[in-house]
C-alpha positions in Angstrom: 55.3 12.0 -42.8 54.9 11.0 -39.1 54.6 14.5 -38.0 52.1 15.5 -40.8 49.9 12.3 -39.5 50.3 13.6 -36.1 49.6 17.3 -36.5 46.7 16.3 -38.9 45.2 14.0 -36.3 45.4 17.1 -33.9 43.9 19.5 -36.3 41.1 17.2 -36.8 40.6 16.6 -33.2 40.6 20.4 -32.4 38.0 20.9 -35.0 35.7 18.3 -33.6 36.1 19.5 -29.9 35.5 23.0 -30.8 32.4 22.1 -32.7 31.0 20.1 -29.8 32.0 22.9 -27.3 34.3 20.8 -25.3 36.7 21.9 -22.5 39.6 23.4 -23.8 39.2 22.3 -27.2 42.7 23.2 -28.8 44.5 21.2 -26.1 42.1 18.3 -25.2 40.9 17.7 -28.7 44.1 17.0 -30.2 45.1 15.0 -27.3 42.2 12.7 -27.4 42.5 12.6 -31.3 46.0 11.6 -31.3 45.9 9.4 -28.4 43.0 7.4 -29.9 45.1 7.4 -33.3 48.2 6.0 -31.2 46.1 3.5 -29.2 45.0 2.3 -32.8 48.5 1.3 -33.6 49.8 4.5 -35.7 52.8 5.8 -34.8 52.7 9.4 -33.8 55.8 11.6 -32.8 56.2 15.4 -32.6 60.4 16.1 -33.4 62.5 17.7 -30.6 63.4 20.9 -32.8 59.4 21.4 -33.5 58.5 20.7 -29.9 61.1 23.3 -28.6 59.8 26.0 -31.1 56.4 25.4 -29.9 57.4 25.6 -26.3 58.8 28.8 -26.9 55.8 30.3 -28.5 53.8 29.2 -25.9 56.0 30.8 -23.2 55.8 34.2 -25.3 52.1 33.8 -25.1 51.9 33.0 -21.3 54.3 36.0 -20.7 52.0 38.4 -22.7 49.6 38.4 -20.1 51.6 40.7 -18.2 51.0 44.3 -18.8 52.0 47.5 -17.1 48.6 47.8 -15.8 48.3 44.4 -14.3 51.6 44.9 -12.7 50.0 48.3 -10.8 46.9 46.6 -10.0 48.9 43.8 -8.4 49.9 46.1 -5.5 46.5 46.6 -4.3 45.6 42.8 -4.0 48.6 41.6 -1.7 46.3 39.5 0.6 44.2 38.0 -2.2 47.4 37.4 -4.1 49.0 35.5 -1.0 45.9 33.3 -0.2 46.1 32.3 -4.0 49.3 30.9 -3.2 48.2 29.2 -0.2 45.2 27.8 -2.1 47.8 26.4 -4.7 49.9 25.0 -2.0 47.1 23.0 -0.2 45.5 21.7 -3.4 48.9 20.2 -4.3 49.2 19.0 -0.7 46.0 17.1 -0.3 46.1 15.7 -3.9 49.8 14.7 -3.8 48.9 12.7 -0.4 45.6 11.2 -2.1 47.5 9.9 -5.2 50.3 8.8 -3.0 48.5 7.2 -0.3 45.4 5.9 -2.1 46.4 5.6 -5.6 49.9 4.3 -5.0 51.4 6.9 -7.5 55.2 7.8 -7.4 55.8 11.3 -5.9 57.2 12.8 -9.2 54.2 11.6 -10.8 51.9 12.9 -7.8 53.3 16.3 -7.9 53.1 16.8 -11.7 49.7 15.3 -11.7 48.3 17.5 -8.8 49.6 20.7 -10.2 46.5 23.1 -10.4 47.1 24.7 -13.9 50.3 25.5 -16.0 49.6 22.7 -18.3 52.2 23.2 -20.9 55.0 23.9 -18.3 54.2 20.6 -16.1 54.0 18.6 -19.5 57.4 19.7 -20.5 59.0 19.1 -17.2 57.2 15.7 -17.0 58.5 14.8 -20.2 62.2 15.1 -19.1 61.8 13.5 -15.8 59.2 10.8 -15.7 58.1 8.0 -18.0 54.4 8.4 -16.6 53.7 11.5 -18.9 50.6 9.8 -20.2 49.3 9.5 -16.7 50.0 13.0 -16.1 48.5 14.2 -19.1 45.3 12.2 -18.6 44.6 13.3 -15.0 45.4 17.0 -16.1 42.9 16.7 -19.0 40.2 15.3 -16.7 40.8 18.4 -14.3 40.7 21.1 -17.5 37.3 19.1 -18.6 35.6 19.3 -15.2 36.8 22.5 -14.4 35.7 24.3 -17.6 32.1 22.7 -17.0 32.1 23.2 -13.3 32.8 26.8 -13.0 30.2 28.2 -15.5 27.5 26.3 -13.4 28.8 27.7 -10.1 28.7 31.0 -11.5 25.1 30.6 -12.9 23.7 29.6 -9.6 25.7 32.5 -7.5 24.5 35.1 -10.4 20.9 33.6 -10.3 21.6 32.8 -14.0 22.2 36.3 -15.2 25.4 35.9 -17.1 26.3 38.1 -20.1 29.2 38.4 -22.2 31.5 41.5 -22.7 33.6 41.3 -25.6 37.3 42.3 -24.8 39.3 43.5 -27.8 43.3 42.6 -27.5 45.7 44.3 -29.9 48.0 42.3 -31.9 52.0 42.3 -31.4 54.1 43.7 -34.4 56.6 41.7 -35.8 59.4 44.1 -34.7 58.3 43.4 -31.1 57.8 40.1 -31.6 61.2 39.4 -32.9 62.7 41.6 -29.9 61.3 39.0 -27.7 61.9 35.9 -29.8 65.6 36.4 -30.7 66.9 36.9 -27.1 64.5 34.1 -26.0 66.2 31.6 -28.2 69.5 32.6 -27.0 68.3 32.4 -23.6 66.7 29.0 -24.1 70.0 27.6 -25.5 72.0 28.9 -22.2 69.4 27.5 -20.0 69.7 24.3 -22.0 73.3 24.3 -21.4 73.0 24.7 -17.6 70.6 22.0 -17.7 67.6 24.2 -16.5 64.2 22.0 -17.0 61.7 23.4 -19.8 64.1 25.8 -21.1 62.5 26.7 -24.2 59.2 27.3 -22.5 60.8 29.2 -19.4 62.9 31.5 -21.4 59.8 32.4 -23.8 57.8 33.3 -20.8 60.5 35.1 -19.1 61.3 37.5 -22.0 58.0 38.0 -22.9 56.9 39.0 -19.2 59.7 41.5 -19.0 58.9 43.1 -22.6 55.1 43.1 -21.6 55.3 43.9 -18.2 57.6 47.1 -18.9 55.4 48.1 -22.0 58.0 47.5 -24.5 56.5 44.9 -26.6 52.9 45.2 -26.1 50.1 43.3 -27.7 49.6 39.4 -28.2 50.4 37.0 -30.9 47.7 36.4 -33.8 45.3 33.9 -32.3 45.7 31.3 -35.1 49.3 31.1 -34.2 48.9 30.6 -30.7 46.1 28.0 -31.4 48.0 26.1 -33.7 51.0 26.0 -31.2 48.3 24.6 -28.3 47.3 22.1 -31.0 50.8 20.9 -31.3 51.1 20.8 -27.5 47.8 18.5 -27.4 49.2 16.5 -30.3 52.3 15.9 -28.3 50.3 15.0 -25.1 48.5 12.3 -27.6 51.3 11.0 -28.8 52.7 9.8 -25.6 49.9 7.5 -25.4 51.6 5.0 -27.7 51.4 1.3 -26.0 48.9 2.8 -23.5 45.7 0.5 -22.9 42.3 1.6 -22.2 42.5 0.2 -18.9 44.8 2.8 -18.0 42.4 5.3 -19.2 39.7 4.0 -17.2 42.0 3.5 -14.1 42.9 7.3 -13.9 39.3 8.5 -14.3 38.7 8.4 -10.3 41.7 9.9 -9.3 41.6 12.8 -11.7 37.9 13.5 -10.5 38.9 13.2 -7.0 41.8 15.5 -7.4 39.9 18.1 -9.4 36.9 18.0 -6.6 39.6 18.8 -3.9 40.7 21.7 -5.9 37.3 23.0 -6.2 36.5 22.8 -2.9 39.6 24.6 -1.6 39.4 27.4 -4.2 35.8 27.9 -3.0 36.8 27.9 0.6 39.5 30.4 0.1 37.7 32.6 -2.3 34.9 32.9 0.4 37.5 33.6 2.9 39.0 36.4 0.6 35.8 37.8 0.1 35.1 38.2 3.8 38.4 39.8 4.5 38.6 42.1 1.4 35.0 42.6 0.4 35.8 41.5 -3.4 32.7 40.2 -5.1 32.7 36.5 -4.3 32.0 35.5 -8.0 35.1 37.3 -9.0 37.5 35.7 -6.7 36.0 32.3 -7.5 36.9 33.0 -10.9 40.6 34.4 -10.2 41.2 31.1 -7.9 39.8 28.5 -10.1 42.5 26.1 -11.0 41.7 26.1 -14.5 43.1 27.5 -17.5 44.4 30.9 -17.8 42.9 31.9 -20.9 39.6 30.1 -20.1 39.1 31.6 -16.6 40.1 35.3 -17.8 37.6 35.1 -20.7 35.2 33.7 -18.3 35.3 37.2 -16.3 33.6 39.0 -18.9 30.2 36.7 -18.0 30.0 38.3 -14.5 31.6 41.8 -15.1 34.8 41.0 -13.1 37.8 43.0 -13.6 40.0 41.0 -16.2 43.1 42.5 -14.7 42.1 41.2 -11.1 41.3 37.8 -12.5 44.5 37.9 -14.7 47.1 38.7 -12.0 46.1 36.1 -9.7 46.1 33.5 -12.3 49.5 34.9 -13.4 50.5 34.8 -9.8 49.4 31.1 -9.6 51.4 30.3 -12.9 54.6 31.9 -11.6 54.1 30.5 -8.0 53.7 26.9 -9.6 56.6 27.5 -11.8 58.9 27.9 -8.6 56.9 25.4 -6.1 56.9 22.5 -8.7 60.7 22.2 -9.5 61.5 22.8 -5.9 59.3 20.0 -4.9 60.5 17.8 -7.5 64.2 18.6 -6.6 63.7 17.7 -3.2 62.1 14.1 -4.1 64.6 13.5 -6.8 67.8 14.6 -4.5 66.7 12.0 -1.8 
């Protein structure tokens, strides 16, 4: 009964957030709705088996962004991709310093809260190593809200308000191809869990999906209702972490969330301009590619300025995979001290 209340609240929150046009509505909406319900004293919880299944599917969704065309295009943008990783590193270094020095957060929380993206991965890691998952979720949610609002404004000013939308049609993955990924991904997840690797279900799904899509063996993406439902469950999971959290905590994190988001925007804009000068690639295209926002949001936003979706996608995929390595390494160094 508890899981139905939790997911039901998440679905309601997603609908309201989508209707209001809020940022990343299928994550932030459920997170806010379930958090509110939790703060009102209603017990909310997502069972472990349900959470692992959702993380596995989200991993497959993330990996489906890899295509043979993208892998070929990546070879033509080495400098841009390297500077993307430099941008991510600078954002994290500056943000971690700010959160530790001025907001007195512990290193693990600071690292996870400072990650410029890869939300599902960060939250799955955080749920295993820290009790401050609610603080991380709040700061990351603030980041998504601000970036989703700020990037279109920046693009609008830069493009003199002339933004148009081009619809992109993506084929759906067949049931056979989905099972071709899912079955070995389940095996891989349990194998990773046996060796105590973090976020085993998410990583296994992402790895198998990336290989299948990168080689062109399993083309297409999951039906949107399935992926959206999984993100709604993820948002509901975030919200369920707010049980026992006071409104005082929410207010106390607003400034830190705003400041690290501002740091991320400033660094991204500076590095984007540097890439533009060195490569001649359109400045607007580079901003979308480097903006530390949601993968789906930024790739979709490329349609507004006519940017190459492959260029934007590969840079966000590079950011995601770089974070997949950088964050665990940073955490391991801290936890082993």
